[in-house]
FILUM-470218 format. One record per residue (C-alpha): residue in three letters; x, y, z; residue number from 0. Coordinates in pm, whole numbers, plus 50000, padded with zeros to 5 digits. Layout:
N
site type:Ala&u:X&v:Y&w:Z&seq:NUM
...
//
This chain:
259
site type:Met&u:30673&v:33554&w:54035&seq:0
site type:Lys&u:30927&v:33273&w:53822&seq:1
site type:Val&u:31177&v:33559&w:53730&seq:2
site type:Ser&u:31178&v:33719&w:54088&seq:3
site type:Thr&u:31235&v:33351&w:54258&seq:4
site type:Ile&u:31525&v:33292&w:53975&seq:5
site type:Ala&u:31654&v:33624&w:54094&seq:6
site type:Ser&u:31641&v:33555&w:54436&seq:7
site type:Ala&u:31812&v:33251&w:54462&seq:8
site type:Leu&u:32069&v:33392&w:54240&seq:9
site type:Ala&u:32089&v:33717&w:54529&seq:10
site type:Met&u:32060&v:33392&w:54826&seq:11
site type:Ala&u:32375&v:33212&w:54678&seq:12
site type:Thr&u:32576&v:33509&w:54589&seq:13
site type:Ala&u:32506&v:33643&w:54943&seq:14
site type:Ala&u:32660&v:33345&w:55111&seq:15
site type:Thr&u:33009&v:33507&w:55048&seq:16
site type:Ala&u:32907&v:33750&w:55249&seq:17
site type:Phe&u:33014&v:33494&w:55520&seq:18
site type:Ala&u:33340&v:33432&w:55420&seq:19
site type:Pro&u:33615&v:33528&w:55687&seq:20
site type:Ser&u:33859&v:33761&w:55670&seq:21
site type:Asn&u:34081&v:33621&w:55949&seq:22
site type:Thr&u:34284&v:33334&w:55804&seq:23
site type:Ala&u:34587&v:33568&w:55870&seq:24
site type:Val&u:34466&v:33640&w:56227&seq:25
site type:Arg&u:34428&v:33273&w:56303&seq:26
site type:Ser&u:34804&v:33192&w:56125&seq:27
site type:Thr&u:34934&v:33463&w:56317&seq:28
site type:Ala&u:34834&v:33330&w:56657&seq:29
site type:Arg&u:34918&v:32995&w:56550&seq:30
site type:Met&u:35274&v:33141&w:56500&seq:31
site type:Met&u:35294&v:33341&w:56823&seq:32
site type:Ser&u:35187&v:33016&w:56976&seq:33
site type:Ala&u:35455&v:32825&w:56841&seq:34
site type:Glu&u:35710&v:33063&w:56945&seq:35
site type:Leu&u:35613&v:33093&w:57299&seq:36
site type:Asp&u:35674&v:32712&w:57348&seq:37
site type:Asp&u:36009&v:32745&w:57228&seq:38
site type:Ala&u:36088&v:33083&w:57371&seq:39
site type:Asp&u:36369&v:33131&w:57689&seq:40
site type:Ser&u:36122&v:33029&w:57998&seq:41
site type:Ala&u:36268&v:33361&w:58161&seq:42
site type:Glu&u:36028&v:33525&w:57927&seq:43
site type:Pro&u:35696&v:33388&w:57905&seq:44
site type:Ala&u:35449&v:33631&w:58035&seq:45
site type:Val&u:35646&v:33958&w:57812&seq:46
site type:Met&u:35602&v:33748&w:57521&seq:47
site type:Ala&u:35234&v:33653&w:57613&seq:48
site type:Val&u:35155&v:34016&w:57659&seq:49
site type:Glu&u:35318&v:34097&w:57343&seq:50
site type:Ser&u:35178&v:33799&w:57124&seq:51
site type:Ser&u:34808&v:33942&w:57272&seq:52
site type:Gly&u:34852&v:34282&w:57179&seq:53
site type:Ala&u:34962&v:34221&w:56854&seq:54
site type:Ala&u:34646&v:33968&w:56769&seq:55
site type:Ala&u:34428&v:34230&w:56905&seq:56
site type:Ala&u:34619&v:34486&w:56676&seq:57
site type:Ala&u:34553&v:34277&w:56386&seq:58
site type:Leu&u:34207&v:34263&w:56404&seq:59
site type:Pro&u:33957&v:34578&w:56221&seq:60
site type:Ala&u:33811&v:34771&w:56500&seq:61
site type:Gln&u:33479&v:34768&w:56315&seq:62
site type:Ser&u:33285&v:34458&w:56224&seq:63
site type:Ala&u:33311&v:34301&w:55886&seq:64
site type:Ser&u:32997&v:34220&w:55830&seq:65
site type:Ile&u:32833&v:34522&w:55911&seq:66
site type:Pro&u:33132&v:34791&w:55867&seq:67
site type:Phe&u:32951&v:35074&w:56041&seq:68
site type:Leu&u:32941&v:34902&w:56393&seq:69
site type:Ala&u:33222&v:34851&w:56617&seq:70
site type:Arg&u:33369&v:34475&w:56649&seq:71
site type:Pro&u:33198&v:34276&w:56928&seq:72
site type:Ala&u:33483&v:34201&w:57185&seq:73
site type:Ala&u:33370&v:33811&w:57224&seq:74
site type:Leu&u:33413&v:33764&w:56831&seq:75
site type:Asp&u:33756&v:33774&w:56825&seq:76
site type:Gly&u:33864&v:33632&w:56489&seq:77
site type:Thr&u:33962&v:33251&w:56641&seq:78
site type:Met&u:33637&v:33088&w:56540&seq:79
site type:Val&u:33594&v:32979&w:56146&seq:80
site type:Gly&u:33352&v:33208&w:55966&seq:81
site type:Asp&u:33347&v:33474&w:56223&seq:82
site type:Val&u:33298&v:33845&w:56065&seq:83
site type:Gly&u:33206&v:34012&w:56373&seq:84
site type:Phe&u:32843&v:33974&w:56314&seq:85
site type:Asp&u:32651&v:34004&w:56668&seq:86
site type:Pro&u:32449&v:34364&w:56601&seq:87
site type:Leu&u:32217&v:34251&w:56903&seq:88
site type:Gly&u:32528&v:34173&w:57143&seq:89
site type:Phe&u:32429&v:33796&w:57227&seq:90
site type:Ala&u:32738&v:33704&w:57300&seq:91
site type:Lys&u:32848&v:33832&w:57596&seq:92
site type:Asn&u:33164&v:33629&w:57643&seq:93
site type:Lys&u:33331&v:33304&w:57523&seq:94
site type:Asp&u:33103&v:33060&w:57696&seq:95
site type:Asp&u:32792&v:33249&w:57531&seq:96
site type:Leu&u:33000&v:33247&w:57213&seq:97
site type:Ala&u:33028&v:32864&w:57202&seq:98
site type:Asn&u:32679&v:32846&w:57283&seq:99
site type:Tyr&u:32542&v:33004&w:57002&seq:100
site type:Arg&u:32798&v:32849&w:56745&seq:101
site type:Glu&u:32686&v:32526&w:56840&seq:102
site type:Ala&u:32294&v:32633&w:56775&seq:103
site type:Glu&u:32411&v:32742&w:56432&seq:104
site type:Ile&u:32566&v:32464&w:56361&seq:105
site type:Lys&u:32279&v:32231&w:56447&seq:106
site type:His&u:32006&v:32457&w:56279&seq:107
site type:Gly&u:32240&v:32474&w:55968&seq:108
site type:Arg&u:32264&v:32088&w:55949&seq:109
site type:Leu&u:31909&v:32053&w:55982&seq:110
site type:Ala&u:31819&v:32292&w:55752&seq:111
site type:Met&u:32039&v:32144&w:55495&seq:112
site type:Leu&u:31856&v:31831&w:55516&seq:113
site type:Ala&u:31521&v:32004&w:55481&seq:114
site type:Ala&u:31618&v:32229&w:55245&seq:115
site type:Ala&u:31684&v:31893&w:55022&seq:116
site type:Gly&u:31393&v:31690&w:55170&seq:117
site type:Trp&u:31162&v:31977&w:55088&seq:118
site type:Pro&u:31160&v:31944&w:54675&seq:119
site type:Leu&u:31248&v:31574&w:54710&seq:120
site type:Ser&u:30915&v:31577&w:54859&seq:121
site type:Glu&u:30758&v:31762&w:54602&seq:122
site type:Leu&u:30900&v:31526&w:54334&seq:123
site type:Phe&u:30842&v:31188&w:54452&seq:124
site type:Asp&u:30559&v:31207&w:54761&seq:125
site type:Lys&u:30257&v:31141&w:54537&seq:126
site type:Lys&u:30462&v:30872&w:54355&seq:127
site type:Ile&u:30576&v:30686&w:54640&seq:128
site type:Ala&u:30202&v:30706&w:54811&seq:129
site type:Ala&u:30041&v:30573&w:54515&seq:130
site type:Ala&u:30289&v:30315&w:54495&seq:131
site type:Leu&u:30233&v:30218&w:54871&seq:132
site type:Gly&u:29840&v:30254&w:54887&seq:133
site type:Met&u:29858&v:30568&w:55111&seq:134
site type:Ala&u:29790&v:30911&w:55068&seq:135
site type:Pro&u:29996&v:31174&w:54977&seq:136
site type:Val&u:30023&v:31461&w:55231&seq:137
site type:Leu&u:30117&v:31718&w:54967&seq:138
site type:Asp&u:29829&v:31929&w:54896&seq:139
site type:Ala&u:29637&v:32005&w:54581&seq:140
site type:Ser&u:29902&v:32261&w:54431&seq:141
site type:Asp&u:30160&v:32036&w:54554&seq:142
site type:Arg&u:30255&v:32235&w:54815&seq:143
site type:Val&u:30448&v:32075&w:55123&seq:144
site type:Pro&u:30258&v:32069&w:55486&seq:145
site type:Ser&u:30428&v:32333&w:55702&seq:146
site type:Leu&u:30324&v:32596&w:55946&seq:147
site type:Leu&u:30189&v:32818&w:55687&seq:148
site type:Asn&u:30109&v:32609&w:55422&seq:149
site type:Gly&u:29866&v:32384&w:55656&seq:150
site type:Gly&u:29842&v:32020&w:55649&seq:151
site type:Leu&u:30085&v:31894&w:55967&seq:152
site type:Gly&u:29818&v:31710&w:56065&seq:153
site type:Lys&u:29814&v:31466&w:55795&seq:154
site type:Ile&u:30193&v:31389&w:55915&seq:155
site type:Ser&u:30155&v:31088&w:56193&seq:156
site type:Pro&u:30252&v:31139&w:56536&seq:157
site type:Ala&u:30507&v:30840&w:56477&seq:158
site type:Tyr&u:30726&v:31069&w:56300&seq:159
site type:Trp&u:30726&v:31328&w:56541&seq:160
site type:Ile&u:30786&v:31078&w:56811&seq:161
site type:Gly&u:31100&v:30949&w:56600&seq:162
site type:Cys&u:31220&v:31291&w:56492&seq:163
site type:Leu&u:31225&v:31425&w:56902&seq:164
site type:Gly&u:31388&v:31078&w:56984&seq:165
site type:Ala&u:31700&v:31140&w:56728&seq:166
site type:Ala&u:31681&v:31482&w:56808&seq:167
site type:Ala&u:31740&v:31393&w:57210&seq:168
site type:Leu&u:31976&v:31140&w:57123&seq:169
site type:Val&u:32186&v:31379&w:56922&seq:170
site type:Asp&u:32170&v:31627&w:57233&seq:171
site type:Val&u:32281&v:31343&w:57465&seq:172
site type:Leu&u:32598&v:31254&w:57272&seq:173
site type:Gly&u:32668&v:31624&w:57179&seq:174
site type:Gln&u:32635&v:31678&w:57617&seq:175
site type:Leu&u:32905&v:31438&w:57670&seq:176
site type:Arg&u:33166&v:31508&w:57423&seq:177
site type:Met&u:33137&v:31876&w:57553&seq:178
site type:Lys&u:33229&v:31763&w:57876&seq:179
site type:Gly&u:33585&v:31638&w:57716&seq:180
site type:Asp&u:33876&v:31852&w:57646&seq:181
site type:Gly&u:33915&v:32033&w:57374&seq:182
site type:Tyr&u:33587&v:32022&w:57219&seq:183
site type:Gln&u:33438&v:32208&w:56959&seq:184
site type:Pro&u:33078&v:32312&w:56868&seq:185
site type:Gly&u:32905&v:32071&w:56656&seq:186
site type:Asp&u:33229&v:31793&w:56681&seq:187
site type:Tyr&u:33061&v:31479&w:56696&seq:188
site type:Gly&u:33277&v:31259&w:56629&seq:189
site type:Leu&u:33201&v:31155&w:56295&seq:190
site type:Arg&u:33509&v:31264&w:56068&seq:191
site type:Leu&u:33518&v:31043&w:55782&seq:192
site type:Gly&u:33718&v:31200&w:55525&seq:193
site type:Tyr&u:33824&v:31497&w:55740&seq:194
site type:Pro&u:34138&v:31636&w:55651&seq:195
site type:Ala&u:34410&v:31596&w:55867&seq:196
site type:Asp&u:34599&v:31906&w:55856&seq:197
site type:Glu&u:34451&v:32255&w:56067&seq:198
site type:Ala&u:34426&v:32428&w:55720&seq:199
site type:Gly&u:34193&v:32158&w:55574&seq:200
site type:Arg&u:33965&v:32129&w:55890&seq:201
site type:Glu&u:33892&v:32477&w:55895&seq:202
site type:Arg&u:33842&v:32468&w:55514&seq:203
site type:Met&u:33551&v:32198&w:55582&seq:204
site type:Gln&u:33448&v:32408&w:55879&seq:205
site type:Leu&u:33382&v:32680&w:55677&seq:206
site type:Ala&u:33223&v:32496&w:55423&seq:207
site type:Glu&u:32976&v:32366&w:55663&seq:208
site type:Leu&u:32930&v:32689&w:55760&seq:209
site type:Lys&u:32847&v:32900&w:55446&seq:210
site type:Asn&u:32594&v:32601&w:55342&seq:211
site type:Gly&u:32412&v:32558&w:55641&seq:212
site type:Arg&u:32342&v:32979&w:55669&seq:213
site type:Leu&u:32260&v:32960&w:55307&seq:214
site type:Ala&u:32048&v:32661&w:55339&seq:215
site type:Met&u:31835&v:32854&w:55683&seq:216
site type:Ile&u:31784&v:33103&w:55426&seq:217
site type:Ala&u:31651&v:32881&w:55174&seq:218
site type:Ile&u:31432&v:32659&w:55398&seq:219
site type:Phe&u:31279&v:32987&w:55516&seq:220
site type:Gly&u:31253&v:33119&w:55173&seq:221
site type:Phe&u:31092&v:32790&w:55056&seq:222
site type:Ala&u:30811&v:32806&w:55327&seq:223
site type:Val&u:30728&v:33182&w:55243&seq:224
site type:Gln&u:30745&v:33122&w:54852&seq:225
site type:Glu&u:30480&v:32859&w:54895&seq:226
site type:Phe&u:30287&v:33073&w:55108&seq:227
site type:Val&u:30249&v:33369&w:54882&seq:228
site type:Thr&u:30246&v:33187&w:54570&seq:229
site type:Lys&u:29987&v:32900&w:54642&seq:230
site type:Gln&u:30215&v:32683&w:54426&seq:231
site type:Gly&u:30496&v:32444&w:54526&seq:232
site type:Val&u:30861&v:32574&w:54418&seq:233
site type:Val&u:30913&v:32272&w:54219&seq:234
site type:Asp&u:30645&v:32348&w:54000&seq:235
site type:Glu&u:30719&v:32720&w:54012&seq:236
site type:Thr&u:31084&v:32688&w:53916&seq:237
site type:Pro&u:31137&v:32351&w:53781&seq:238
site type:Ile&u:31453&v:32474&w:53605&seq:239
site type:Phe&u:31600&v:32410&w:53964&seq:240
site type:Phe&u:31460&v:32068&w:54031&seq:241
site type:Lys&u:31388&v:31895&w:53699&seq:242
site type:Pro&u:31546&v:31752&w:53407&seq:243
site type:Leu&u:31658&v:32059&w:53111&seq:244
site type:Met&u:31425&v:31964&w:52889&seq:245
site type:Gln&u:31136&v:31854&w:53096&seq:246
site type:Ala&u:31158&v:32204&w:53259&seq:247
site type:Met&u:31161&v:32359&w:52919&seq:248
site type:His&u:30875&v:32167&w:52815&seq:249
site type:Glu&u:30648&v:32301&w:53137&seq:250
site type:Tyr&u:30758&v:32653&w:53059&seq:251
site type:Ala&u:30678&v:32633&w:52724&seq:252
site type:Asn&u:30312&v:32482&w:52822&seq:253
site type:Ser&u:30270&v:32732&w:53110&seq:254
site type:Gly&u:30334&v:33023&w:52808&seq:255
site type:Tyr&u:30610&v:33127&w:52999&seq:256
site type:Ile&u:30828&v:33075&w:52723&seq:257
site type:Gln&u:30724&v:33163&w:52342&seq:258
//
């Protein structure tokens, strides 16, 4: 099981590159065309706009980059960072739908990144912190995190859930307020510490967040399923990913995994 887990983790890391967009040149072309329209003679704006639109549409592949045997959805025109034409069920009927789904994707990705970090950290430190504070640990006898599949959610204080709901509501309200402004981009709540000033740098940061969020959503789902199937905590089953190397090797040797 350890070998399959490690292989699965490597496969997920490799699969994250499948979300890399192939439309950078398209966005650059669109920006150049927009600049040319601004500087062009005012007598020919309509003609140039039609030509620019036609050129941008021609630059996009007819097939989806993520699912080559399907046609590229009409709403996914390559202008959004991370757009590789993945919408096999046709949820995004128009630009408004697409913006709403991107907003949801970013929120879920950010939450998944926090969860993917918090899950193994809780398995490493929950019992130590609980012992230091004289409290009962929430991990079960197999050091598994409470979840819908593992059970144990009843051990969590209601105050925690209230705090989570309150924080989520606050973030959502702030997001709704910013959405009313001009030029709003999905997921942009104004937290821009260290944010690049140039457009290329901003697109690179946005793409990095999307990739990591998508991978984290896969990872946290994998954690839950793995612990449900193996009846063992992910940290205990694959310590090489979460503990110092020598400690992990020692545990592998004691378990008979390394002869």
